[in-house]
N, C-alpha and C positions, 0 to 999 in steps of 0.2 A: 419611449423608443420602441418601435415594433421589432419583431424578431429578425426580419430580413435586414434592417439597418444595423442591429446589434451583431448579426453574423458577419456583415461586411466589415464592421469596425474591428471585430476579432481577427479577421483575415488580414486587415491592415496593420495588425500588431499594436493596436491601441490597448495599453495596459489597463486603463480604467474600464474599458469595455470588457476586457477579459475578467476583471474582478466582478463586474456586474453579472456577467454570464455564469460564472461559478456560483455566485449567490443565488441566481435563478435556479440552477439545476439542483442546488442543495435544499431548496425550499420544498416543504411537504404540502403546501397549499395546492388544491386541485387545479386551480386556474394557472398557477405557476408551473405545475408539472406538464400541463398541456403546452404551454409556451416553451418549456425546456425541450420537450420532444420535437417541436417544430424547429427550434434552434439547432439541435443536434442533427436533424435530418437535412437542414440547409447547409451544414458544414461537412457532411459526410462525403468523403472522396475528394475533398478540396485541399487536403494538407499532406505534407510529407511525413513519413514515419520518423518519430523520434526514438531514441533508445530509452526504454522505460526501465528504470532501475529501482527495485524495491529494497529498502534498507530496514533491517530489524536488529535488535540487540538488547542486552540486559540493561536494566535501569542503572545509570551512572557510568555506562561504558563510553560515553562521549559522542553520542550520535549527532547532536547539534554541532559540536566542535568539528567533528569529522565532515559533516555536510558543508559547513562554512569553508573549511580549508580545501576540501575537494571541489566545491563549487567555484571558489576563487581560482583554483588551478585551471578548471575547464573554461571559465570565461577568459582567462589569460591566453588560452589556446584559440580564442576567437569563437567559442561556442556559446549559444544562448541556453541558459539553464533555468528550469522551473522547479521549484521545490514545493511539494504538497505535504505539509507536516500535519499529522493528526494528533490532537491533544485529547487525553481521556476526559470524559464528562463525568461529573459527580452523579452517583446513583440517587442521591437525595435531592439536590437542587437542580440537577441537569446542566449546571454551568461548567465552563472550561476557562482555564487561564489564558490560553492562546498566546503564550509568550515566546514563540519560536523566533519571531522577527527581532525581539530584544536580544535573544541569545546569539543571533546571527547578524550582528550589527554591520560588519563589513560587507557581507554578501547582500544584505537588504539595500545597501546604497549603490550597488553595482548596476549600471544601466542595462547590462546583459543578463541580469538575473531577476527572477520573480518568485517571491515567497508567499505562499498562501496557507496560513494555519486554519484548520477546520476542526470542529468538535466531533468526537466519535459518537456522541449521543447514545451511548450504551450499545452501539452496534458491534457485535462480535467480529473478530477477525483482525483487530488492530488497525483497521482503516475506517474511514467514514463511509456511510452508505453510498454516497455518490462520488467517491474518489475516482472510480473508473470513468465517469462522464467528465470530471474535471480534467483528467489526463487527455481525453479527446479534445477538449477545448484548448489546452496548452499546445497540443500538436498543431491544431488549426492556427494558433497564434504564432507559429513558426519557431518554436523552441526545439533545439537539437537534442537535449537531454532532459528527461523528466525524472526527478528523484522523489520517491514516495517513502516517507518516513512513518513507520508504525508507532503505536503508543508504547510498545515494549514487547519483550520476548515471551513466548509461551506457545502452547500447541495451537491455539486459535490464530496466532499471527501468521500462520502459513497461508492464510487467505490472500495476503498481498502477492503471493506467487501467481495467483490467478489473474493479476492485472499488470504484471511486469514481464519484461523480456529476460532480465537477469535478477536473481534474488541474492542479495549480499547480506551476510550475517556478521555483525560486529560482536566481538567477544573481548572481555577484559583479561589481562594476564592473571594466571593462577586462579581461575574461576572456581575450581574445587568441586567437591561432590554435590554442592547444592544445585548444580546445573544438570545433574544426571537425569532428572525428571523431564527436562525439555530437550535434551540433546538429540535423542533419536529422531523424533518427528521432524524437528526443524532442520537438523543437519541433512536429512534426506532431501529436503527441498532446496538447500543452499547450493548456489553455483560456485561462490567463493566465500571463504571465511576469512575475515580480516581481524587479526588480533591487534587491537588499538593500544595506545599508551606505551608503545615500544620506545621509551625514552627514559633518561635519568636512571634512578634506582630500579625501575620496573623493567628495564630493557632485558636483563638476563631472564627474568620470569616470563616476559613476553615471548622470547625466543624458544624457551622450553614449552610453553603453552602451544605455540604455533606448531612445534614438532609433534606434540601430543595429538592435536587436531588433524594434522596431516596423516599421522598413523591411523587414526580412527576413520578417516575418509577412505583410506585404502581398503578397509574391511567392508565398506558398503558395496553393494552390487553396482557394477558399471551401468550407467544409463545410456540409452542409444543416442540421446541428444548431446552427448558430451564427447569432445575429441580426447585424445590421449593426454593424460595429466590433469584432467578436470573430473570432479570439483577439486579445488586446491585451497590450501590455507597459506596466508601471508601475514607478516608482521608489518604494521604501519604506525606512524606517529602523526596524529592530526595536529598536535600541539607544535611539533617541530617541522611538520609538513614533509616528513620523510616517507618514501614508499608510495606516495599517492600517484605519481606518474606511472610507476610500474603496475600498480593496481589498475589504473585506467587502460594501460596497454593490454593487460590480461582480459579486461572486460571487452574491449573492442575486438580482440582476437577471437574470443569465444562467440561474440555476436556475429562476426563475419563468417566464422566457420558454420554456424547454424543457418545463416542466410544462404551460403553457398551449397549447403546440403539439404535445403528444404525444410529444416526443422523450425525455423523462425516463423514462416508463414503458417505452417501446420499448427504451431503452438498458439498463435494468435486466433486461428479459427476455432480451436478447442476452447479458448478463453471466451470467445463470443458466445459459443453454445452454453458454457457454464453460466454466464451472466444473464442470458435469456432465461434459463431455467430458474435462476435465483430471483429474477424479476417477477416471474410467475408465482414463485413461492411466497414472496413478500406481498404480492397483490392479494393472494388467497388469505394470508394471515390478516391483512388489513380488513378484509370482508368480515372477519370474526368480530371486529370492533365496531360494526355498523348495523343499524336497523334491527330486524328481527333476530338475526344471528347473535348479536350482542346480548339480547334479552335471554335467549336460550342458553347461551354460554354462562351468563350470570346465574341463572336459575340452577343449572347443573353444578356450577361451582359451589353454590350454597349447600346443595345436597351432599357434595363430596366433603366439604369442610365440616359438616355436622355428622359425618359417618353414615349417612343414610344410603350412600351409593359409592361403589368402588371407583377408583380412578379409571380403570380399564373399561368398565361398563359405561361410565359417563362419557368417555371418549367415543365409544361405539354409538351411543345415542346422539352425540353431537354430529358425528359424520353422517348418520342416518338422516338427521334433520336437514343437513346441507344438501343431501341428495334429493330430498322430497320437493 
């Protein structure tokens, strides 16, 4: 199938074509990259804007359970929902389990939902290298909401904020001091903090944790892109499906305010510039693994490894070789 036919099928909301298109943009083969660029160019400007929601959280916080319950609620409202779930890749084998569809059994069977697990392939940032392009394909396929689930919480997972309109941080009740190391960086990026598992014996702890986060958020400097009261913390239960509608109402309110005040379009423009610069950086890094540059890199690496050359000096020589 040529790229123009594939583009048309994506616009016609063909789910199989969408899967093929995402597989194409995720490929690192040179011929596939060229086709992917043609496909994205063919689809540019032909789709409505979806609400892009980035979701991150600590391991075990219930991200998959939340996404399934939240996604089912959204499809019940008549919305079409795409889920781009990123699984961590093994640093040894390079493989990923890709089990998100299994964990989201109900949502995966919903005709108004689309779930696509992708391997991170050791790409930093909690998302796959081509997640941004997959989002554009989902928008072209007519989805109203795109949920991007990261591999887990940490300083690097804030990269998901560079491809989403809203950044939602899921936290567990009584997280404790072990989260202090990640709180500051990621909390500054979050638009809404949702304390999950506010049910059963954990409900009182969830309420206290939510109050703690709300207090912490008040200490942060107010951002110009936020209306009064944001960012905010809320308690939800994905298991009992409590608080999900309220959370969605807050998300849509925030998104509407940003659109009405010009921040939505401005943010997307900033993100496009960010990903342009990131694409250039990645292309330059790829050149270091090819041809003469690879040989020079290897030779300098051997000299550094044996102590004959300092790291800084080797880096200077490598940059000089690239300029020559």
